[in-house]
C-alpha positions in Angstrom: -5.8 43.1 34.8 -2.5 41.6 33.7 -4.0 38.5 33.6 -6.9 39.3 31.4 -4.1 41.1 28.6 -1.9 37.5 28.9 -5.3 35.6 28.3 -6.0 38.0 25.4 -2.4 37.7 23.9 -2.6 33.9 24.4 -6.0 33.8 22.3 -4.7 36.0 19.2 -2.0 33.3 19.3 -3.7 30.9 19.3 -6.1 32.3 16.4 -3.2 32.7 14.0 -1.5 29.3 14.7 -4.9 27.5 14.0 -5.1 29.9 10.7 -1.5 28.5 10.0 -3.1 24.8 11.2 -5.9 25.3 8.6 -4.1 25.9 5.8 -1.8 23.1 6.5 -4.6 20.7 7.0 -3.8 18.5 3.6 -0.3 17.7 5.2 0.5 14.4 5.6 -0.2 12.8 8.6 3.0 10.6 9.5 1.5 8.9 12.6 -1.3 6.0 12.9 -3.2 5.2 16.3 -4.7 1.9 17.2 -7.7 0.6 16.6 -6.6 1.3 12.6 -9.6 3.7 11.2 -11.2 1.0 8.9 -15.0 1.3 7.5 -15.5 -1.5 9.7 -18.7 -2.9 8.6 -21.8 -4.0 11.0 -21.7 -8.1 11.6 -24.1 -9.6 9.1 -25.1 -12.2 11.3 -28.7 -11.5 13.2 -27.7 -14.1 16.3 -24.6 -12.0 16.7 -26.3 -9.0 17.4 -28.3 -9.9 20.9 -27.7 -6.5 23.3 -27.5 -4.4 19.7 -26.5 -4.3 16.2 -22.6 -3.0 15.9 -19.3 -3.0 13.9 -17.2 -6.0 14.0 -13.7 -8.0 12.4 -11.2 -10.2 13.5 -8.3 -12.1 12.2 -6.7 -9.6 9.9 -4.3 -10.5 7.3 -1.9 -8.1 5.2 0.1 -8.8 2.4 2.0 -5.9 0.3 1.4 -6.6 -3.8 2.5 -4.5 -6.2 3.5 -1.6 -3.8 0.4 -1.7 -2.1 -0.9 -3.3 1.1 -4.2 -5.2 1.1 -6.1 -6.1 4.2 -8.5 -8.9 4.6 -10.5 -9.4 7.7 -13.9 -11.4 9.1 -17.3 -10.4 7.9 -16.9 -7.7 5.8 -17.9 -8.3 2.2 -14.7 -7.0 0.7 -11.0 -5.6 1.5 -9.0 -3.0 1.7 -5.7 -1.5 -0.2 -3.5 1.1 1.2 -0.3 3.1 0.0 0.7 4.1 3.4 -0.7 1.6 6.3 -3.0 4.8 6.7 -5.5 5.1 4.7 -7.4 2.4 3.6 -10.0 1.8 0.8 -12.4 -0.3 0.8 -13.8 -3.0 -2.4 -16.8 -4.5 -2.0 -16.7 -8.1 -3.2 -18.2 -11.5 -1.7 -16.4 -14.6 -2.2 -17.9 -17.4 -0.7 -20.9 -19.8 -2.9 -23.5 -19.5 -3.5 -23.8 -15.9 -3.7 -27.5 -15.0 -2.9 -27.0 -15.6 0.2 -27.5 -12.4 2.1 -24.9 -13.6 5.0 -22.5 -14.9 2.4 -18.8 -13.9 3.8 -15.4 -14.1 4.4 -13.9 -15.5 7.6 -10.5 -15.9 9.0 -9.2 -15.7 5.2 -6.0 -16.7 4.0 -4.4 -14.8 1.8 -1.0 -15.2 -0.2 1.3 -13.8 -3.4 2.8 -16.3 -5.8 4.6 -14.5 -8.5 2.4 -11.9 -9.9 -0.7 -13.0 -8.3 -2.9 -12.6 -5.5 -4.7 -15.6 -3.7 -8.1 -16.0 -1.6 -9.0 -18.6 0.8 -11.4 -18.6 3.3 -12.8 -20.6 6.1 -14.4 -23.4 5.2 -15.0 -27.2 5.9 -17.8 -27.1 2.8 -16.8 -27.8 -0.2 -18.7 -24.2 -1.6 -15.5 -21.8 -1.3 -13.2 -21.4 -4.4 -9.3 -20.7 -4.1 -9.5 -17.1 -5.9 -7.1 -15.6 -7.5 -6.1 -11.7 -9.4 -3.6 -9.6 -10.4 -5.5 -6.5 -10.4 -7.4 -6.8 -6.4 -7.1 -2.7 -7.0 -9.6 -2.9 -10.0 -11.8 -5.9 -8.2 -10.7 -8.5 -10.9 -10.8 -12.1 -9.9 -11.4 -15.4 -11.2 -11.3 -18.8 -9.8 -7.7 -20.9 -9.5 -9.9 -23.2 -8.2 -13.4 -24.5 -8.1 -13.1 -25.6 -5.1 -10.9 -27.0 -2.3 -12.0 -30.5 -0.2 -9.9 -30.4 1.9 -11.4 -27.5 3.6 -9.9 -26.2 7.2 -10.8 -23.6 9.3 -8.1 -20.4 9.9 -6.6 -21.2 6.7 -3.2 -20.1 6.2 -1.0 -20.7 2.6 2.8 -20.1 2.9 5.2 -19.9 0.0 8.6 -21.0 0.9 11.1 -19.6 -1.1 12.5 -22.8 -2.7 8.8 -22.5 -4.6 7.1 -25.5 -2.5 3.7 -24.2 -0.8 1.9 -25.1 2.5 -1.4 -24.8 3.7 -2.4 -24.8 7.7 -5.2 -25.1 9.4 -7.3 -25.1 13.2 -9.5 -23.5 14.8 -10.2 -25.9 17.9 -9.9 -26.8 21.5 -9.8 -30.1 21.3 -7.1 -30.5 18.1 -4.2 -28.9 17.7 -3.2 -26.6 14.2 -2.6 -29.1 11.0 0.0 -28.5 8.5 0.4 -30.0 5.1 2.2 -29.8 1.9 0.2 -28.7 -1.3 0.9 -28.9 -5.2 0.9 -25.3 -5.9 -0.4 -26.6 -9.6 -3.6 -27.9 -8.5 -3.7 -27.1 -5.0 -4.2 -30.0 -4.0 -2.8 -32.2 -0.6 0.5 -33.7 -1.2 -0.3 -37.0 1.5 -2.1 -36.0 4.7 -2.1 -33.2 7.0 0.4 -33.6 9.9 -0.3 -31.9 13.5 1.7 -29.0 13.9 1.0 -27.5 17.3 -1.5 -28.1 20.6 -1.8 -25.4 23.0 0.1 -26.6 26.7 -1.6 -24.3 29.3 -0.4 -26.7 31.9 3.1 -25.2 31.4 2.1 -21.6 29.6 -0.1 -19.7 31.6 -1.2 -17.3 28.8 -2.5 -20.4 26.8 -5.4 -20.8 29.5 -8.9 -19.8 28.7 -11.1 -16.9 30.2 -10.1 -13.2 31.0 -8.5 -13.7 33.7 -6.4 -17.4 32.2 -8.5 -19.0 34.8 -9.9 -21.8 33.0 -13.4 -21.4 33.5 -16.3 -22.6 31.2 -14.2 -23.8 28.3 -10.9 -25.0 27.4 -8.3 -22.9 25.4 -8.5 -22.5 21.5 -5.8 -22.5 18.9 -6.2 -20.7 16.0 -5.0 -18.1 13.4 -1.9 -20.3 12.0 0.1 -17.8 10.3 3.8 -19.0 8.7 6.9 -16.6 8.6 10.5 -17.6 7.1 13.4 -15.4 8.7 17.1 -15.8 8.8 16.3 -20.0 7.4 14.0 -20.4 10.6 10.2 -21.3 10.3 8.2 -19.5 12.6 4.6 -20.8 13.0 2.4 -18.3 14.6 -1.0 -19.0 16.4 -3.6 -17.0 18.2 -5.0 -18.5 21.7 -6.5 -19.0 24.3 -10.0 -16.8 23.0 -10.8 -13.7 20.8 -13.3 -12.7 23.4 -10.3 -11.5 26.1 -8.2 -9.1 26.8 -5.5 -12.0 26.9 -6.0 -12.7 23.3 -2.5 -13.3 22.0 -0.5 -14.6 19.2 2.1 -17.2 19.8 4.8 -18.7 17.9 6.7 -22.2 17.4 9.9 -22.1 15.6 11.5 -25.2 13.5 13.8 -25.0 10.6 11.2 -26.9 8.8 7.9 -25.8 7.3 6.5 -28.7 8.6 8.3 -28.8 11.8 9.4 -30.2 14.3 8.5 -26.8 16.4 10.1 -25.7 19.6 7.9 -23.0 21.5 8.5 -19.6 22.3 7.7 -19.4 26.1 5.8 -16.1 25.8 2.8 -15.0 23.4 4.5 -12.9 20.4 2.2 -10.1 20.6 0.4 -9.4 24.0 -1.9 -6.6 25.0 -3.4 -7.2 28.0 -3.7 -3.3 29.1 -4.4 -0.5 28.2 -7.2 1.4 25.9 -7.8 -1.4 23.4 -6.8 -4.9 24.7 -6.1 -8.0 23.1 -3.5 -8.6 20.1 -4.2 -12.3 18.7 -5.1 -13.8 15.5 -3.3 -11.9 12.8 -0.4 -12.3 10.3 3.3 -10.7 10.0 4.1 -8.6 7.1 7.1 -6.7 6.0 6.6 -2.6 4.8 7.7 -1.3 1.4 10.9 -0.8 3.3 11.5 -4.0 4.7 10.5 -3.5 8.6 8.1 -6.2 9.8 4.6 -5.5 11.4 2.0 -7.3 13.2 -1.8 -7.0 12.5 -4.4 -8.9 14.7 -7.3 -8.7 16.6 -8.4 -6.2 19.1 -11.4 -7.7 21.7 -14.3 -5.2 22.7 -16.8 -8.0 23.7 -19.8 -5.6 24.7 -22.5 -5.9 22.2 -21.3 -9.4 21.6 -18.8 -11.8 22.5 -17.2 -11.7 18.8 -17.5 -7.6 18.8 -13.8 -6.8 17.7 -11.3 -4.7 15.7 -8.1 -4.5 14.7 -4.5 -3.2 15.6 -1.4 -3.0 13.9 2.2 -3.4 16.0 5.7 -2.9 14.6 7.3 -6.4 14.9 10.6 -7.9 14.5 13.3 -10.3 15.2 16.3 -9.9 18.3 19.9 -11.3 17.2 19.2 -14.6 18.9 15.9 -15.3 16.7 13.7 -14.3 19.3 10.3 -12.8 17.3 8.1 -10.3 19.1 6.0 -7.5 18.5 6.4 -4.2 20.0 2.7 -3.2 21.9 4.1 -0.6 24.8 1.5 2.5 24.4 0.5 0.2 21.6 -3.1 2.4 21.7 -1.1 5.9 21.7 0.3 7.5 18.4 2.9 5.7 16.7 4.9 7.0 13.5 4.3 5.2 10.0 7.3 3.4 8.3 8.7 5.5 6.2 12.2 4.1 6.2 14.3 1.4 6.9 15.0 0.8 10.6 18.1 0.4 11.6 17.3 -1.6 14.7 14.2 -3.5 13.2 11.5 -1.5 15.8 13.8 -3.0 18.4 12.0 -3.5 22.0 14.7 -1.7 23.6 14.1 1.2 21.5 10.7 3.3 21.7 9.0 0.9 18.1 8.0 4.1 16.6 5.7 5.7 19.3 5.7 9.5 19.0 5.7 10.2 22.5 3.1 12.2 23.0 1.0 11.0 25.8 -2.8 10.9 26.8 -3.5 14.2 28.3 -7.4 13.9 29.5 -7.4 10.2 31.6 -10.8 10.8 33.9 -10.6 14.1 33.6 -13.7 16.9 33.8 -16.1 16.1 31.0 -19.4 18.0 29.8 -22.2 17.1 27.6 -25.4 18.1 25.1 -27.4 15.3 27.1 -27.0 11.4 28.3 -28.9 8.8 27.5 -29.5 6.3 30.9 -26.3 5.1 32.0 -24.1 6.3 29.4 -22.0 8.0 31.6 -20.3 11.2 30.1 -17.0 10.0 32.0 -17.0 6.7 30.4 -15.6 9.0 27.3 -12.0 9.3 29.1 -11.6 5.9 31.2 -9.2 4.6 29.0 -11.9 1.5 28.1 -13.1 0.5 25.0 -15.8 -1.5 26.2 -17.6 1.8 28.4 -19.1 4.8 26.5 -21.5 8.1 26.9 -24.2 8.4 24.6 -26.1 11.0 23.6 -29.8 11.4 24.2 -29.9 11.8 20.2 -28.0 11.5 17.5 -28.6 14.8 16.0 -26.8 17.7 15.1 -25.4 19.2 17.3 -24.7 16.7 20.3 -21.5 17.5 22.1 -18.9 16.6 24.3 -16.2 18.8 26.2 -12.8 17.6 27.7 -11.5 19.4 30.2 -7.3 19.1 30.0 -6.9 20.3 33.3 -4.0 22.9 32.5 -2.9 24.4 29.6 -1.2 21.5 27.5 0.6 21.1 23.6 -2.0 19.2 21.9 -0.4 16.7 18.7 -3.6 14.6 18.1 -7.0 13.7 19.0 -8.3 10.2 18.4 -12.3 10.2 18.6 -14.0 6.5 19.1 -17.5 6.4 18.2 -19.5 3.2 19.4 -22.8 1.6 18.1 -26.1 2.6 20.3 -28.9 1.9 18.7 -27.5 1.1 15.3 -30.0 0.0 12.5 -27.4 -2.2 10.6 -26.4 -5.5 9.3 -23.5 -6.0 7.1 -21.2 -3.9 5.2 -23.0 -0.4 3.9 -20.6 1.5 1.7 -22.5 4.9 1.7 -22.1 5.5 5.6 -20.1 8.9 6.6 -19.3 10.8 9.5 -19.3 14.2 10.2 -18.2 16.4 13.1 -16.5 19.5 14.4 -13.3 19.8 16.9 -12.8 23.3 19.0 -10.3 24.4 21.3 -10.1 27.0 23.8 -7.9 28.5 26.3 -11.3 29.1 28.9 -13.9 27.5 28.2 -15.4 30.3 26.7 -14.2 31.4 23.7 -13.9 28.7 21.2 -11.8 28.2 18.1 -12.7 25.5 15.1 -9.4 23.2 15.0 -10.6 20.5 12.3 -13.5 21.1 10.1 -15.2 17.7 8.9 -18.4 18.7 8.5 -18.1 17.8 4.8 -16.2 14.2 5.2 -17.7 11.7 3.3 -16.4 9.1 4.9 -16.9 5.9 7.5 -14.3 6.8 9.9 -15.6 4.7 13.5 -11.9 5.7 14.8 -10.8 8.6 13.5 -7.1 9.6 14.6 -6.6 13.6 13.3 -2.6 14.4 13.6 -2.6 18.6 13.8 -0.4 19.5 11.1 0.9 22.1 13.6 0.6 21.2 17.8 -1.6 23.8 19.6 -1.8 25.3 23.3 -5.0 24.8 24.7 -7.0 23.2 27.8 -10.3 22.6 26.3 -11.6 19.9 23.7 -15.2 19.8 22.4 -16.2 17.8 19.6 -19.7 18.4 17.8 -21.3 16.2 16.6 -22.7 17.3 12.3 -23.8 13.8 11.4 -23.9 10.1 12.2 -24.4 7.1 10.1 -26.6 5.2 12.3 -28.2 5.1 16.0 -26.7 7.9 18.7 -24.4 10.0 19.0 -21.6 8.0 21.3 -18.3 7.5 22.0 -15.9 5.3 24.2 -13.2 7.4 23.9 -12.5 11.1 22.7 -8.5 10.6 23.3 -6.3 13.9 23.4 -2.3 13.3 22.9 0.0 15.3 23.5 2.1 16.6 26.6 1.1 18.7 29.7 3.6 21.3 31.0 4.6 19.5 34.7 7.2 17.2 35.8 7.2 13.4 34.8 6.3 11.6 37.5 7.8 9.9 39.9 9.8 6.4 39.9 7.6 3.4 41.1 8.9 2.2 44.6 8.5 -1.0 46.6 8.1 -2.9 43.7 7.4 -6.8 44.8 6.6 -9.8 42.5 5.0 -12.7 44.5 5.2 -16.2 42.5 4.2 -18.7 44.6 5.7 -22.4 44.9 1.7 -23.5 43.9 1.5 -22.7 40.3 4.6 -20.9 39.0 3.1 -19.8 35.5 1.3 -16.8 37.9 2.5 -14.0 40.3 1.1 -10.7 42.2 2.2 -7.8 41.4 2.3 -5.1 43.7 3.9 -1.5 44.4 3.6 1.7 46.0 1.1 4.2 44.5 2.7 7.3 42.6 0.9 10.5 43.8 1.3 12.0 40.0 0.9 9.0 37.7 -2.1 8.2 36.0 -1.0 4.5 34.5 2.1 2.3 34.9 3.6 0.1 32.1 4.8 -3.5 33.6 7.7 -5.2 31.5 7.8 -8.8 31.9 10.8 -11.2 29.7 12.6 -14.1 30.0 16.0 -12.5 30.2 16.8 -8.9 31.3 17.4 -7.8 28.2 14.1 -9.3 26.3 11.6 -7.5 28.2 9.5 -7.5 25.5 6.0 -7.9 26.3 4.5 -4.7 28.5 1.4 -4.6 30.4 -0.1 -1.0 30.8 -2.6 -0.2 34.6 -5.2 2.0 35.0 -6.0 3.2 38.8 -4.5 0.3 40.5 -1.0 -0.7 42.2 -1.3 -4.5 41.7 -1.8 -6.6 39.0 -2.1 -10.3 38.5 0.1 -11.5 36.0 -0.6 -15.1 35.0 0.9 -15.6 30.9 4.4 -17.1 32.7 6.0 -20.3 31.7 6.2 -22.5 35.3 9.7 -24.0 34.4 11.9 -20.8 33.4 12.8 -17.4 35.7 11.1 -14.2 34.6 12.2 -10.5 35.1 10.1 -7.4 36.0 10.6 -3.9 36.1 7.6 -1.0 36.2 7.6 2.8 35.2 5.1 4.8 36.0 3.1 7.2 33.3 1.2 10.6 33.5 0.8 13.7 30.9 4.1 14.5 30.5 5.8 11.6 29.8 7.1 8.1 31.6 9.5 7.8 34.7 12.7 6.1 35.3 11.8 2.4 35.3 12.8 0.7 38.5 15.6 -2.1 39.0 15.0 -5.3 36.9 13.9 -8.0 39.7 14.4 -11.7 39.1 11.1 -14.1 39.7 12.5 -17.5 39.8 
């Protein structure tokens, strides 16, 4: 009877808390969660839909312009702008000529700002792509700065130096390097011929090897996605490799004293995210927010319905005191704080990188659903793999999925990642929207409305909701009201917060086996921790520069194949559970 009274009191308290939550529903959200929640268009190309029509984009560029952020990305028939890096507003626009072709697209765009003007140029080797210019991109007002750029170039990037000189970089090939050339900023014609900037060195740098497991099968690796950043007088030419389809897709950097080199490579990739829910961090761009903090946006791989099924992710970035460029992808698909001020530590990778500290509460926990389509099983929605998903039998109103957190936990945020099952569209549609309701319960019987988006009019394929006030609960239920197309399908119903138990124990018996045969690779092993659901492996080129992190689920070993074979490496590991992270192990040096 005492337990029952306690449960009633808890439900009353939760109801009171919910009333406070619903009253504050318009409070400013402070966090975001990757993949970023854009209204991604569906691939416009029929032969890119072999296993079903699906959303896709990649190769993102963000530039700041007149106090706002502008995001351009492949195959979207337009672009986005945002004032806060959270809420993105789509502007419909086709840039490629001739305009009558239904598959016209802006692919791997170059975007830069000169004075009060924004300029855009897309990938092409044909004479049908102008350089566009605008002083009012928010109002979709554009005109041609140049009818067509004859020099062309795939995966182009333009860089305006602070001395006023303009440079163009391009290249997307597994046979040819990246190129660079100075351009006349008035005529947009090349000044001389293009010079070779950099080509991959897979024989030395393990992460340059092609394939999901960096084993050089099938094809040679691709170098692509040029981007230039200048910091403290140094030039950082970034590039994507080894292939956009893979978890290992990353951005590397070569560093020089002149925009056209010569350059010296940083051994490790700058943006690297081969583990966790959303994998891949290649072909992107680096930009600064309103407080001059550095960020990096890049491509996340899904590659299920097509090799080029992809999304975008944003990561804190920066430069350390020695001029080493880095990108912080630690817990990179968990909630992170949006920028609101200048960070004194420049988002140092020695810190938390803006991580909110809210843990995943429902990894591989029990799931119930209203129905199931074929082999798209319920547990796929909580297995921390964006490639797998649960699908209901229909897309009808009333289909639902319910997640049990196992124990009463404090919930701070929820991310709903929709999957494409039986989608009917090709190309970009601006009239799409999702509608749903989220409920929570202490006992799985009495349900309280938590989030009501039954009147939502936005397309939110990766919707992330930070609760205005935390809620103590055990069960979360997502009920479908409206799908824009296809079945009600979820690749990740992800609940974030803190459980009420102890943090995981420290990992024991962590070893790194690096062979003489191939020092680009190592076999990492450790003793499993009973109260952990994942592990973060940290690695780098010195004990104080463990800048790259790999999250591993459901295993106590990992094949790390991304090393420079001419340098020693350093490793440590921590365990992860619903309550937080363990202490890191002692750092191991591997010669």
